[in-house]
C-alpha positions, 0 to 999 in steps of 0.5 A, spaced: 470 775 111 467 782 113 468 784 120 463 789 122 465 797 122 466 799 129 467 806 128 461 809 131 458 809 138 454 803 136 456 796 133 451 793 129 450 786 128 445 783 123 439 781 127 437 773 127 431 771 125 425 770 130 422 764 131 415 767 129 418 769 122 423 763 121 418 758 122 411 759 124 409 751 124 415 750 129 411 755 134 404 751 133 408 745 135 411 748 141 404 751 143 398 748 140 394 753 143 398 759 140 395 763 135 398 762 128 403 768 126 400 774 124 404 776 118 402 770 114 398 772 108 392 768 105 391 764 112 385 766 116 386 766 124 384 761 127 381 761 135 384 756 139 380 750 140 380 750 148 377 757 148 372 756 142 370 749 146 369 754 152 365 759 149 360 754 146 359 750 153 357 757 156 353 759 150 349 752 151 349 753 158 346 760 158 339 758 155 338 752 159 339 756 166 335 761 163 329 756 162 330 753 169 330 759 172 322 760 171 321 753 173 325 754 180 321 760 181 315 756 180 317 750 184 319 755 190 313 755 195 311 762 197 313 764 204 309 770 205 302 772 204 299 765 203 296 760 208 299 754 210 295 748 207 292 743 212 294 736 213 291 731 209 288 728 216 284 734 217 281 735 210 276 729 212 274 732 219 267 734 219 265 737 226 257 736 225 257 729 225 259 729 232 251 731 233 245 727 231 241 728 225 234 726 222 237 722 216 244 720 219 242 718 226 234 718 226 234 714 233 239 718 237 235 724 234 228 722 235 230 720 242 233 727 243 227 730 241 223 726 246 228 727 252 228 735 250 220 735 251 220 731 257 225 736 260 221 742 258 215 739 261 219 737 268 221 744 268 215 748 267 209 744 268 205 743 275 210 740 280 204 736 283 203 733 276 210 732 275 211 728 281 206 724 280 208 722 273 215 721 275 213 716 281 209 712 276 215 712 271 220 710 277 223 703 276 222 701 283 221 694 286 214 695 287 213 697 279 218 692 277 214 687 280 207 689 277 209 692 270 216 691 269 216 693 261 212 699 262 216 702 267 223 700 264 221 704 258 217 710 261 223 711 266 228 712 260 224 718 258 226 722 263 233 726 265 235 726 272 237 733 273 234 736 267 237 739 261 243 741 265 246 734 267 252 732 264 249 726 261 245 730 256 252 731 252 254 724 253 248 722 250 248 726 244 256 725 243 256 717 245 249 715 242 251 719 235 258 716 234 255 709 236 249 709 231 254 711 225 258 705 226 252 700 228 246 703 226 240 705 230 236 698 232 243 696 235 244 702 238 237 702 241 238 695 243 245 696 247 242 702 250 236 698 253 240 692 255 244 696 259 238 700 262 234 694 263 240 689 266 243 695 270 236 697 273 234 689 275 241 688 278 240 694 283 233 693 284 233 686 286 238 686 291 233 692 294 227 688 294 231 682 297 234 686 303 227 689 305 224 682 305 230 680 310 229 686 314 235 690 312 232 695 309 225 699 311 219 698 306 219 705 304 225 703 299 220 699 295 218 706 292 224 710 291 225 714 285 229 711 280 229 714 273 233 717 268 238 715 262 244 714 265 245 707 265 243 706 258 249 712 257 254 708 261 253 702 257 253 705 250 260 708 253 262 701 254 260 699 247 263 705 243 270 704 246 270 697 243 270 700 236 275 706 237 282 706 236 286 703 242 289 710 244 282 713 244 278 707 247 283 706 253 282 714 254 274 714 254 274 708 259 279 711 264 275 718 264 269 715 265 271 709 270 274 715 274 268 718 274 264 712 276 270 710 281 269 717 284 262 717 285 263 710 289 268 713 293 263 719 295 258 714 297 252 719 296 248 714 292 251 707 292 246 703 288 246 708 282 253 708 282 254 701 282 249 701 277 253 705 272 259 701 274 255 694 272 252 698 265 259 700 263 261 693 264 255 690 260 257 695 254 264 692 254 261 685 254 258 687 247 265 688 244 265 681 240 258 682 237 259 689 235 265 689 232 263 683 227 257 688 226 261 694 225 265 690 220 259 690 215 256 696 217 261 702 218 261 704 211 256 700 208 261 696 205 264 690 207 270 691 211 275 687 215 274 687 223 281 690 224 279 696 220 272 696 223 276 696 230 280 702 228 275 707 226 276 713 229 
């Protein structure tokens, strides 16, 4: 046995072999992720399995992210410089269909032209001539007793109040909408039905009151002409073909106007005529709904669809 030399300031002992130099495979067993010893010749250094998998995953994900970035930018809506698209419901709105046209609503269009001509004549012709024509066209009791058909037609060719009357706009909008749903002949029938029945319902009581002595004989020759009874009946008929919320809105607005006129009591006979004409139009709902279900779009529809037409 040899003892170490202690003659100097230091004592040197043989160094113990390190784990890396003594047994590199023991190091790999203790730490599988550690790299092999650097001092072994002939064995290439291997990258740890976990690090290599992470690099591969990053390399695979990078192209996918790069490819998805343009797609995401294409899907992102432009927030500046581009107008917002209209709702789908507004794409089918055509305001010009609210008014009559020669091909779409020939009855309403032709009738409107006639009314425009007679209104211009009433405005600019000789007042004496206009007065005689209106008197001959009046649906008073005397004329109804002599020639009822003639005066019922002639009285509907004039507008009481001229082109500034509110019934002019109501005529254009209501009869146009009605004709687009049920056709020209049926629209004319609804208009004349309300015009004729409401006129008879208001004039017959006047004649009976004159015979009973409650009214003077001059009441048999009162002026009675215009389109208001026909328009009121058309409003009532059209309401039955609208959506429920719009139907009751139209009836409430027009009914409020009629009730207001009745309360004012300025022309009770005419005001009661408007009320009865509106009721006549409402009474046509069952018939018009069956007709509208076949003629609204030219193809057969269910009655439920036709009743919900806007």
